[in-house]
N, C-alpha and C positions, 0 to 999 in steps of 0.2 A: 424614669428610670434613675433609682440610686447612681451618684458615683461616687459613694464607699467604700468602691472596688482597692485594694491593696493599690499601690502605687508601682508605678513598672520597673522599678528597683527592686520589689520583691522576688526574691528567687527562690524558687519552690524545688525540692531534690527530684532528682528523674533517677531511672534506672536504678539496678542494682543497691544504690545508697540509699534510694525511698523506701525501698521493701527492706533492708535490714532495718531501716529506722523505725520501721510501722510494727515489724516482727518485735523486735526488741520491747518497745513500748507495748503493745498488746499482750507482748508475755508475760511483762510485770504488772500490768493489772491483773491478767486471770490469777497468776500466781498468789497475788494478793487477796483475791475474791477467792480462792482456793482454801488461803490458809485461814480465810474466817469461818471455813463449816467443816474443814478437815479431821478438827478435831472431834466434833460432837459426838460420831461413832465409838471413839477410842476413848472414851473419858471413863470409863469402867476399869480398862485395862493399866490407864496413867493411875487411876487411884489406888488400886490394887500396888502397882508397885512402887509408888511413894509413900503409900499410909494416909491418906487423906478420905475424907468421908466423902459422900455422896454432896451435901451442901457444898463443902469445902472448895470439891472439886470442879465445881461452876465459875469459878473466880477465872479459870484458865480461860474459859470465853468469854466472861465477862470483864476482864481485864484489857483483851486485845478489841475488842467493841468500843472501848470506852474513850480508849487512846486512839483507836481510827476515826470515830467520830469528832473527836478534838482536833485533829489538827488536818483533815480534808478541807475545811474551811479557809483555813491558815495559808493552805498549798499557795496561790497567786501571790499574796506579800511575799514569803520565805524564798520564791521561786526569784521574784524580782530583788530581792534584796543578796542574795550568794550567788545569782544568776540561775537558770533554766539547767544548764548542764552540769553544776558542779551540787546543784539541790538533788537530782535525778539520781545522779551515781551517787551520790552520798545517804540517798535513802536507799537503794539498792544493798549498798553496802553495809550499812545499821541492820534492815529486812535480814539480809542475808547472816550476819554474824549473831544476831538473835535468835536465829534460826539453828544455827549451831548450839549457840549455849542454851535451849530450850532442848535441844535432845540430849547434852550432858547434864542437863538438873539434877538434882537426886533429892529435893525434898520440893515441898508443895508454893512453897511462898520463892523459893530462886527461880522456881519453873513459872509461877504469876508477874514475876516483876520483868522476866525476858519475853513473857508474851506483850504486856503492856511495851515494851522499847519495839517490838516487832511492828506492833500496831503502828506506833510513829512513823517507822520508817515504811510499812504496808499504806498506811494514808496518805503518805507523799507521793507515793507511785501511781494511785490511783487518778488523781482529777490533774497530774502533769502528766501522765501519760496519754489522757483526752486530748491536753492541748498541744502535745507534740504531734498526735495525728489528726488532728485536725488542721496544723501547719504546714502539714506535709501534702496537703490537698489547694488546688486555687478553688475560690469562692462558687465555682459553679458545680464543684463536686463536693461540696460540704457534705451531702445527706450519704457521700459512698464515704465518708470519713466517720459518720455517726453509724453507719452500719456496721462498719468495721470494731468499732469500740463497742458497739451494743450485742456483738456477738460473743465478744468477753465477758460482758455484765452478765450474760444467760449461761454461758458454758462454767463459768466459774464456779457458782454456788451449785450447780448442779454434779459437777465432777468430783468437788470436794470429798463430800460423804463416802461417794464411791469409792475413789483411790484410800482413803483412809481406813475404810473397811478391807479392802484388799492389803495395805502395807502389814495392817494390825495382824490382820488372821496368819499371813505368809512369812511376816520378818519380827518387827518390836513397835511397842507405840514412837520409840527415839525415832524411828527411820519417816515418819511423816514429819517431820522437821529437818532430817540429814537428807531428802530428797532435793530440798531447796539450795543447795549448797551448790555444786555444779551448775544449775541452772542461772543462782545469783553471780556467780563469778564469771558466767560467760556475759551475760546480761549486764555488769558494770565494766567492760574491755569495749564490748560494743557501746554503751552510754556515752562512756567518756571519748569514744574514737568518731558517733556519729549523729549524736545531740547536740544541738546552737540553742544558743541563750534565744528568748524571745524578742523577733526585732521589733523596737522603741521602747524596748525594755530601760525602764531607767531605775536605780536603785534609788530605794526610800529614803529622805535625808533623816526622818526621825521614823520610833518605832514605837507605836502605841501599847504598851507595855501593860497599860492598863486595859484595856479591849480586849488584848490576847487574856487576862487573868479572869477576868466578867464572861471569856466567852467557856474558857477550862472549865470553870464553875459552874456553869449554868447546861453547857451541853453535856460534860460529863457527868454531871449529876440527873440530868434527865435521862441517858442512858443508863444509868446506873439505876434509877426507879424502874425503867423499862424494864430490865436485865434481871433485878432481884424482887420485883413487886410479889410475883406469885407467889413467889416460895417463902415470902414473909407477910404475907396475909395483906397486904398492901396498904392502906390506909390506917389498919389496925395496928401495925407496927409502928413503935414511936421511932425508929430510927428513918423507915421508909418516910416517913409524915415531916420529919426534920431535913430530911436531905429534898423532899420535893420542896419544900420552902425555902430552901436555899439555892434552890434551881428556878424559882419564881423572881426571887429577888434579883440574883445573880443577871437574870435574863433581861429585866426591866433596868437595872445598871449599866448592862453591855449595848441595849438599845437605843437609851438619854447618850452614853458615851460617845459610839459612833455617828450619831445625828449632829452631836456637839464638834467638833472637830474636824479637821479639813485631811488629816493623814489617818482615816481610819483603817483597821487591822484589817478588817471586812467589810467593804464599802455596803451596807445593806441599802443604802440610797437608791440602790437598781431597782430595789421592789418599787419604784416609782413605774416600771415598765409595768403596764397593765399584763402584757401576754408572760412576762417572767412569772408573777402573781400565781397568773391559769397554771402554769406549767409549772409549778412548785407544787401547787395541788395534785396536780396530775402524778407528777413525780412521787409524791408522798402516796398515793395509791398505789403504784407501780411495785415502788417496794414492797409495799402492803401483799400485793399479788405475786410478786416474785417469789420474795424470802417467805410469808405465811403458806403458800402450795406448796414449797420443798419441805418446810418444817412439818405439816400436818400429814402429808400421805405418808412418808414413812413411817410414822406412832400410828396410821390406821392400817396397812397391810401389815404391819410386823404384828401389832396386836388383836387385830379380828381376823386377820387371812393367815396369821404364821408366816409370813415371808423371814426370813434372814436379812442379815444387815448389805452382807454381798449382793444378793437377790436383787433386795429392795434398791442399791447404787445402782448396778448394770444397767436394771430397768429405765431408769430415769434417764441412760443416755441416749436413745433414740429420740426421745421429746428434744434433748437439749441440740443435738444434730440437725433437728428437721428445722428447729429456729434459727439455727446460724444459716442452715442453705438458705431460708427465706428474707435474710439481711440484705443479699445483695438486690434480692427481686424489690426488696421495698427501698433498698436507696435507688435504683432506677427508677422507679416511680416516680419520687421526688423529683428527681432530677427530670422527670418529663413534664414537669409542671401540673403533676395529679396534686387535688385539695389535700393536704396532708389532714384535715378534719376528718375526711370520707376514711383515709386510712386506720386513724386511729379508731374511730368507730366501729370499724370493722373489726379492727382487734379485740375491743371490746365484747363484740360480740360474739368472737369463736371463745374468750375467756369464758363470757358468762355458759355459754353450750359445754364446754371442758367439764365447770363445776357443775352444772345439772346433771351431768348424766354420771358422774363420781356419786351426787347425792343418791341415787339409784342404786346402790351396792349390796350386795348379800353376799352370806356367807360361802355363797356359789361362784362368786365372782373370782375371775384367773386374769392372768397376767394379758392374756387376748382381747378380754373386754377394756383393758387400759389404753392399751396402743394406738387407738382413734383418739380420743380423748385429749392424750400426750400431744398428739399432734396438732390438735387444734390451739392447746397451752402455747407450744412452741411458736405456731404461726401467728396467734395471738399476741404474745410478749413480743415478739418480731415486728410486725404491722404496731404496737404503740410506744416501742422504745424510741429509735431514731427520730419519729415524726414529732412525739413530743418534745425532745430537747433542740430540734429545729425550729418548731414552734415559741418555745420558751425564750430563745437566745438570737430573735430576731432583731437585727440592726444592731447589736452589739458586736465592739470589736475588743481585738489589743487586750488591755489590762481589765477591761470590764468584761469583756469575753471570759477571760481566765477565773475572774471572780463567780461567775455565773454558773461557770460548770462545777466550780469546789462546794458552790451553794447548792446546785442541780445535786450532785453525789451526796452532802450530807444530807439533804431532807431525803433521800431515797434510801440513804442507810437508817432514819430516824422510822421511817416508816416501815421497813422490814421490822425493825424491832415493834415497834407498836403493834403492827400485823402479827407478830409472835404471843404479843402481851395479851391483847384482845382474845384470839384465838385460846391461847390457857386459860385465861377465866372464862369463856366461853363453855368450854369443854368441863371443866371441873362443873361448874353449875347445871350443863346438862347430863352429867353424867351422875350426879345426887338424883335429879329431878329423873331421870329414866330407870336410875334404878330402883327409888320411889315406885316408880309404876309398876314396872317388872315383880320386884319381891315380893306382892302380895298375891302373885299368881302361884307361887312355891307352898302350899299348905297342905294335909293332908285334907282337906276339904275339896282341892282340885286333882280332880282321877288324873288327868295326864302326869303333873308333877310325880303323883304319888307312884303313879306304874313307873316312869322314869327313874325315879331314885330306887323302886324296888328292882328294877332290870339293873340297875349298877351295886345294887349290894350282892345280888346273885352271883355276877359274874365277877366280882370279887370274890364271895365264897367259894366259888368254881377253882379260882386261881391258888387257894390254901389259904387264905386269911380267915380268923374265927369272926362271927356275927359283928361283934360289937367293932371290931376294924372295919368291917366292911361297910359297914353304915355310916362311919365316921368318913372312912373314903369317897364313900357314893355322895353324903353331904359335901366334900372337898369339891367333886367333879363336877356336880350342880351349881356350885359356886363358881369353878370356873365358865362353863357353859352361860352361867348369868354375866359375869365380868365380860365375855367377849360378846354376846348378843349389845348389853347397853354400852359397849363402848362404838358397835357398828352403828349402831342408830344415834349417837350421838356423832359420831363423825360424820355420817350424811346428812345431819340436819347443819351442823359446822360447815360442810359442803355447799351448802344451800343457801346460808346464811352467808358464806364470803360472796359466794355468786349473787344475791341480791345487793348486796354492796358494791360488786361491780359495776352496774346498771347505773350508779348513781353518779359514775365519772361522766355517761352522756351529757347531761345537760353542762357541764363543765366544759366541757370539748366545744361546744355549741356556742357556748360564751367566748371562746378565742378568737381573737380577732386573726383574719388572712384575706388579703387580698391577693388574686394570681400575679397583677402587676408588681408587685414586693417578691417576685421570685428571686430573682436575683440579691435582694436586701436579706432576704431570710440568709441565703448563703454565705452573705458578706461578713467575712470574720477577721 
């Protein structure tokens, strides 16, 4: 049995203090994750209000994502340098003030700037909140801590579009930022009152400025390529190609720098831990599944089945709640010594069946056809998230734990971006392929198509249109039907492809090392 359990002097918060601390931390993490997706359904209204084009308005999402993924791996170093209490409270204040300024923005680049600042504050909240929650529990309850944080990881991206749609439809887009203000003010007060510095934290005597610069250039460039690649035709664009080269060179420089000094900004030597490497692969896949499915399903039901944005958002809530209710069960199973690998594989299988069921969707599919698969998705994610983190950080403590948590969150965010980029590429190519196959059947030589166009034409003539106008409208109606059908087939095949990809995680899980006798070590943070 490992003796690396925290020394007796370690005092864990209890009673009301403990739960106020946990609620404060998880609320800030959820707030950050909600804001990553809340603007997605409001981009059309925002672009119309501030006079931005469809291409330009995408920077509102890109700026937040880039600053988010830059700051997350640096949170451990910054937390030790400023003190966790000061850094977390400052992150809340920065996030809240930037939210206020986003709401007051009157032009595109003002909004983009404040979204970037908001992402810097939000990224500081995510990983620091996780270390605060982990630190509130003794080692034998670490799975409970991970389960609580996992609830926020699943609920945040799910509720973001829902809240964005409801607020935009009933108030105005500005309020998707203003709603953060009261929550942020309360969170800042509670943070300063209840959050403490990490036990044993030592303020760095030297700052790895070059490491930070290389990290910003590499991770920021990678995120930019993933966010903007689809819109710019990937490497056919000189801009995307140049940024990709910059990302590669900066990443190499960053790795060489961090391995050559004894005060790295990000301790990538932690990847000598076999389980951390395997856990990072799983975290990457988890981000791909979590964010990818949230991205593809709303597009699918709105384009192919005619759902509204609000209807789509509201539908996503029960599945997220199902995941939240499953998290305590997973935590209890882990605390009782159930092999985490078995739990993760169970989650993979549930996620696979969720995607397979969706891949058989038809134009007649209704909400009731999706409730069961989304319950599977919720349970699948719950069964994967907490055990993956528990296995990945096995045996790590203190500063190493904080660094590993930051790396895990960065990898998960990048996984989500890669997932969305891959799905976009797949759907673009698949749409063209399916359209090419379908359109050949719409011709005068096809009796079914000819009769359908004739029926449309007669209907329009019956409504008072001239024959020429009716024929134009009939062709447009056929084009609309073709678009919906091709989209439906493409999304079905997209769900199937992601499902097949999910199964590739099983060999990775089997390669993770786990011994039941290490239960206390797995819990030792």
